[in-house]
C-alpha positions as CSV (number, residue, x, y, z in Angstrom):
1,X,0.0,0.0,0.0
2,X,1.9,3.0,-1.3
3,X,1.0,6.2,0.6
4,X,3.0,9.5,0.6
5,X,2.6,12.1,3.3
6,X,3.7,15.7,2.9
7,X,4.1,17.2,6.4
8,X,4.6,20.7,5.0
9,X,1.3,20.7,3.0
10,X,-1.7,22.8,4.0
11,X,-3.8,19.7,3.8
12,X,-4.0,18.0,7.3
13,X,-2.0,14.7,7.4
14,X,-5.2,12.9,8.6
15,X,-7.0,14.0,5.4
16,X,-4.1,13.1,3.2
17,X,-4.0,9.6,4.7
18,X,-7.8,9.2,4.5
19,X,-8.2,10.3,0.9
20,X,-5.2,8.4,-0.4
21,X,-6.7,5.2,1.1
22,X,-10.1,6.0,-0.5
23,X,-8.4,6.5,-3.8
24,X,-6.5,3.1,-3.5
25,X,-9.8,1.4,-2.8
26,X,-11.7,3.2,-5.6
27,X,-9.1,2.2,-8.1
28,X,-9.1,-1.4,-6.8
29,X,-5.4,-1.2,-5.9
30,X,-6.8,-2.3,-2.5
31,X,-9.2,-5.1,-3.1
32,X,-12.4,-5.9,-1.2
33,X,-11.6,-7.9,1.9
34,X,-7.9,-6.9,1.9
35,X,-6.7,-6.0,5.4
36,X,-5.2,-2.7,6.2
37,X,-2.0,-2.4,8.2
38,X,-2.4,-2.0,11.9
39,X,-2.5,1.5,13.3
40,X,1.0,1.3,14.8
41,X,2.5,-0.4,11.8
42,X,1.3,2.3,9.4
43,X,2.2,5.1,11.8
44,X,5.7,3.7,12.0
45,X,6.0,3.3,8.2
46,X,4.8,6.8,7.5
47,X,6.5,8.3,10.5
48,X,3.4,10.0,11.8
49,X,1.6,9.8,15.2
50,X,-0.5,6.7,15.7
51,X,-3.5,8.8,16.8
52,X,-3.5,10.4,13.3
53,X,-3.7,6.9,11.7
54,X,-6.4,5.9,14.2
55,X,-8.5,9.0,13.4
56,X,-8.1,8.4,9.6
57,X,-9.2,4.8,10.0
58,X,-12.3,5.9,12.0
59,X,-13.2,8.2,9.2
60,X,-13.0,5.4,6.7
61,X,-15.2,3.2,8.9
62,X,-17.8,5.9,9.1
63,X,-17.8,6.4,5.4
64,X,-18.1,2.6,4.9
65,X,-14.9,2.3,2.9
66,X,-13.5,-0.2,5.4
67,X,-15.2,-2.5,8.0
68,X,-14.0,-4.2,11.1
69,X,-13.5,-8.0,11.1
70,X,-12.5,-10.3,13.9
71,X,-10.9,-8.4,16.7
72,X,-10.0,-4.9,15.7
73,X,-8.7,-5.7,12.2
74,X,-9.9,-3.4,9.4
75,X,-10.4,-4.7,5.9
76,X,-11.6,-3.1,2.7
77,X,-15.4,-3.2,2.6
78,X,-17.2,-5.6,0.1
79,X,-18.4,-3.8,-3.0
80,X,-22.0,-3.9,-2.0
81,X,-21.2,-1.9,1.1
82,X,-19.7,0.8,-1.0
83,X,-22.9,1.5,-2.8
84,X,-24.9,4.7,-2.0
85,X,-26.8,4.3,1.3
86,X,-30.1,5.0,-0.4
87,X,-31.3,1.7,-1.9
88,X,-32.8,1.6,-5.3
89,X,-36.6,1.9,-5.0
90,X,-37.6,1.3,-8.6
91,X,-36.3,-0.5,-11.7
92,X,-35.2,2.9,-13.1
93,X,-33.1,3.5,-10.0
94,X,-31.4,0.2,-10.5
95,X,-30.8,0.9,-14.2
96,X,-29.4,4.3,-13.4
97,X,-27.0,2.8,-10.8
98,X,-25.9,0.2,-13.3
99,X,-25.2,2.8,-16.0
100,X,-23.2,5.0,-13.6
101,X,-21.1,1.9,-12.4
102,X,-20.4,0.9,-16.0
103,X,-19.3,4.3,-17.0
104,X,-17.1,4.5,-13.9
105,X,-15.4,1.3,-15.0
106,X,-14.8,2.7,-18.5
107,X,-17.5,0.8,-20.4
108,X,-19.4,2.7,-23.1
109,X,-23.2,2.7,-23.2
110,X,-23.1,0.7,-26.5
111,X,-21.0,-2.0,-24.8
112,X,-23.4,-2.1,-21.8
113,X,-26.4,-2.4,-24.1
114,X,-25.0,-5.2,-26.2
115,X,-23.8,-7.2,-23.1
116,X,-27.1,-6.8,-21.3
117,X,-28.9,-8.0,-24.4
118,X,-26.6,-11.0,-24.7
119,X,-27.1,-11.9,-21.1
120,X,-30.9,-11.5,-21.2
121,X,-31.1,-13.7,-24.3
122,X,-29.5,-16.6,-22.4
123,X,-31.8,-16.3,-19.4
124,X,-34.6,-18.9,-19.0
125,X,-37.8,-17.7,-20.6
126,X,-40.5,-16.2,-18.5
127,X,-43.2,-15.8,-21.1
128,X,-44.3,-17.2,-24.5
129,X,-44.3,-15.4,-27.8
130,X,-46.3,-16.6,-30.8
131,X,-44.6,-15.9,-34.1
132,X,-47.3,-16.0,-36.9
133,X,-47.7,-13.9,-40.0
134,X,-51.5,-13.7,-40.1
135,X,-52.6,-11.2,-37.4
136,X,-56.0,-12.9,-36.9
137,X,-54.6,-16.4,-36.6
138,X,-51.9,-15.1,-34.3
139,X,-54.5,-13.6,-32.0
140,X,-56.4,-16.9,-31.8
141,X,-53.3,-18.9,-31.0
142,X,-52.3,-16.4,-28.3
143,X,-55.8,-16.6,-26.8
144,X,-55.8,-20.4,-26.6
145,X,-52.3,-20.4,-25.1
146,X,-53.4,-17.8,-22.4
147,X,-56.5,-19.9,-21.6
148,X,-54.6,-23.2,-21.3
149,X,-51.3,-22.1,-19.7
150,X,-50.3,-19.9,-16.7
151,X,-47.7,-17.8,-18.4
152,X,-47.9,-14.4,-20.2
153,X,-48.4,-14.8,-23.9
154,X,-47.5,-12.2,-26.6
155,X,-47.5,-12.3,-30.4
156,X,-45.6,-10.9,-33.3
157,X,-44.7,-11.4,-37.0
158,X,-41.3,-12.5,-38.2
159,X,-40.7,-9.0,-39.6
160,X,-41.5,-7.4,-36.2
161,X,-39.1,-9.8,-34.6
162,X,-36.3,-9.0,-37.1
163,X,-36.8,-5.2,-36.5
164,X,-37.0,-5.5,-32.8
165,X,-34.7,-8.3,-31.5
166,X,-35.6,-7.3,-28.0
167,X,-38.9,-9.2,-28.4
168,X,-36.8,-12.4,-28.2
169,X,-35.6,-11.6,-24.7
170,X,-37.0,-13.9,-22.1
171,X,-39.4,-15.5,-24.6
172,X,-40.1,-19.1,-25.5
173,X,-41.1,-18.9,-29.2
174,X,-44.0,-20.9,-30.6
175,X,-44.8,-21.1,-34.3
176,X,-46.5,-23.5,-36.7
177,X,-44.3,-26.4,-37.9
178,X,-43.8,-25.1,-41.4
179,X,-42.3,-21.8,-40.2
180,X,-39.7,-23.3,-37.9
181,X,-36.8,-22.9,-40.2
182,X,-37.4,-19.2,-40.6
183,X,-38.2,-18.4,-36.9
184,X,-35.5,-20.6,-35.4
185,X,-32.8,-18.3,-36.8
186,X,-34.1,-15.4,-34.7
187,X,-33.7,-17.1,-31.4
188,X,-30.7,-18.4,-29.4
189,X,-29.6,-21.9,-30.2
190,X,-29.9,-22.8,-26.6
191,X,-33.6,-22.0,-26.7
192,X,-35.1,-23.7,-29.9
193,X,-38.5,-22.6,-31.2
194,X,-41.4,-24.9,-30.3
195,X,-43.4,-26.2,-33.2
196,X,-47.2,-26.4,-32.8
197,X,-49.9,-28.0,-34.9
198,X,-53.6,-27.6,-35.6
199,X,-56.3,-29.8,-34.1
200,X,-57.8,-32.4,-36.4
201,X,-61.3,-31.4,-37.4
202,X,-62.7,-34.9,-37.5
203,X,-65.2,-34.4,-34.7
204,X,-66.5,-31.1,-36.2
205,X,-66.8,-32.7,-39.6
206,X,-68.8,-35.6,-38.2
207,X,-71.2,-33.2,-36.5
208,X,-72.0,-31.6,-39.9
209,X,-72.2,-34.9,-41.7
210,X,-74.7,-36.1,-39.2
211,X,-77.1,-33.2,-39.7
212,X,-80.4,-34.7,-40.8
213,X,-81.8,-31.7,-42.6
214,X,-80.2,-29.3,-45.1
215,X,-78.8,-26.6,-43.0
216,X,-77.3,-23.1,-43.1
217,X,-73.8,-23.2,-41.7
218,X,-72.0,-20.0,-40.6
219,X,-68.3,-19.9,-40.1
220,X,-67.3,-17.1,-37.7
221,X,-63.8,-16.0,-37.0
222,X,-61.4,-13.1,-36.2
223,X,-59.1,-14.4,-38.9
224,X,-59.6,-14.3,-42.6
225,X,-57.1,-17.1,-42.9
226,X,-59.2,-19.2,-40.5
227,X,-62.2,-18.6,-42.7
228,X,-60.3,-19.8,-45.8
229,X,-59.1,-22.9,-44.1
230,X,-62.5,-23.7,-42.7
231,X,-64.0,-23.3,-46.2
232,X,-61.7,-26.0,-47.5
233,X,-62.0,-28.3,-44.5
234,X,-65.7,-28.2,-44.4
235,X,-66.3,-28.4,-48.1
236,X,-66.6,-32.2,-48.3
237,X,-69.0,-32.3,-45.4
238,X,-71.2,-29.5,-46.7
239,X,-71.3,-30.6,-50.3
240,X,-74.4,-29.5,-52.2
241,X,-76.7,-30.3,-49.3
242,X,-75.8,-27.4,-46.9
243,X,-75.1,-23.7,-47.4
244,X,-72.1,-21.9,-46.1
245,X,-71.7,-18.3,-44.9
246,X,-68.5,-16.7,-43.7
247,X,-68.5,-14.0,-41.0
248,X,-65.3,-12.0,-40.3
249,X,-65.8,-10.4,-36.9
250,X,-63.8,-7.3,-37.8
251,X,-66.1,-6.6,-40.7
252,X,-69.5,-7.9,-39.7
253,X,-71.6,-8.1,-36.5
254,X,-71.6,-11.6,-35.1
255,X,-75.4,-11.4,-34.7
256,X,-75.8,-12.2,-38.4
257,X,-74.8,-15.7,-37.5
258,X,-77.9,-16.2,-35.4
259,X,-80.0,-17.1,-38.5
260,X,-77.7,-20.1,-39.2
261,X,-78.6,-23.5,-38.1
262,X,-75.1,-24.3,-37.1
263,X,-72.2,-21.9,-36.2
264,X,-68.6,-23.1,-36.7
265,X,-66.2,-20.7,-34.9
266,X,-62.8,-20.2,-33.3
267,X,-62.1,-19.7,-29.6
268,X,-62.3,-15.9,-29.7
269,X,-65.4,-15.8,-31.9
270,X,-67.2,-18.2,-29.6
271,X,-67.3,-15.6,-26.9
272,X,-69.3,-13.3,-29.2
273,X,-71.8,-15.9,-30.4
274,X,-75.2,-16.2,-28.7
275,X,-76.4,-19.6,-30.0
276,X,-76.8,-23.1,-28.7
277,X,-75.8,-24.5,-32.1
278,X,-72.1,-23.7,-31.9
279,X,-69.4,-26.0,-33.1
280,X,-66.2,-24.8,-31.4
281,X,-63.0,-25.5,-33.1
282,X,-59.8,-25.1,-31.0
283,X,-57.0,-24.3,-33.4
284,X,-54.1,-25.7,-31.3
285,X,-53.9,-29.4,-30.8
286,X,-53.9,-30.5,-27.1
287,X,-50.6,-32.3,-27.7
288,X,-49.0,-29.0,-28.8
289,X,-50.3,-27.2,-25.6
290,X,-48.8,-30.0,-23.5
291,X,-45.5,-29.7,-25.4
292,X,-45.3,-25.9,-24.8
293,X,-46.1,-26.4,-21.1
294,X,-43.5,-29.1,-20.6
295,X,-40.8,-27.0,-22.4
296,X,-41.5,-23.9,-20.2
297,X,-41.4,-26.0,-17.0
298,X,-38.1,-27.6,-18.0
299,X,-36.4,-24.2,-18.6
300,X,-37.7,-22.7,-15.4
301,X,-36.8,-25.7,-13.3
302,X,-33.3,-26.1,-14.9
């Protein structure tokens, strides 16, 4: 511990000693936990009165730069003791303290941002993000996941994810199987994207096939893509015997479906339908929901 005292200076010796030790600690020349010389040893080395060293040491203890350990030995305080006495009350306080500490250590804000992003991307996921191009279908998938699972669920397109890579932070990605190759590239290799599949419509098709009388069937959805898929799926069962009407919720009032004999709808549309003749089609297969749940639990328990 190199300290130089100038006895002819206008600065009191006690202050010279105190501030030089503070500087040695602040520059990490003296490390956390490192013991300081005894009062008499330092006084002898610097050729000053031992009371001056004792007073300087007391100042350092009061300012929390050093702490007492077993007996009367003084050591450099652990880093957490050197933080400002007022504890962070909000997330912004914590962020501000981190920025100041990074700057004090010579790191640029760019370096801090990149490193924080890298670290956050490797953290276990705490929510689910559905990556799907069709907004309506994405909304339905999110809704079904929220209903079935306890975690927060968000949604975005691939383009949104490419523009804002922060969306991947803390997220377990879910997408339809055909899109895996494109979506997987946007997430850490340590957290592969979970493929999901649609529910088979066999039960719903059988219900239509078993209709005894020619019927008016309405397909109601928040997704234009869902309507197109339903049209193709139901076509063999409807044939020439039944009639089909498509209702897109964003364009038409769901009450128009009341005149139908049977209403085929997605999970969101079902909440808007007031009819006892509803055929509810859940888009996501139960096996897919179980797969997503198991993946989330494995990350969080690991």
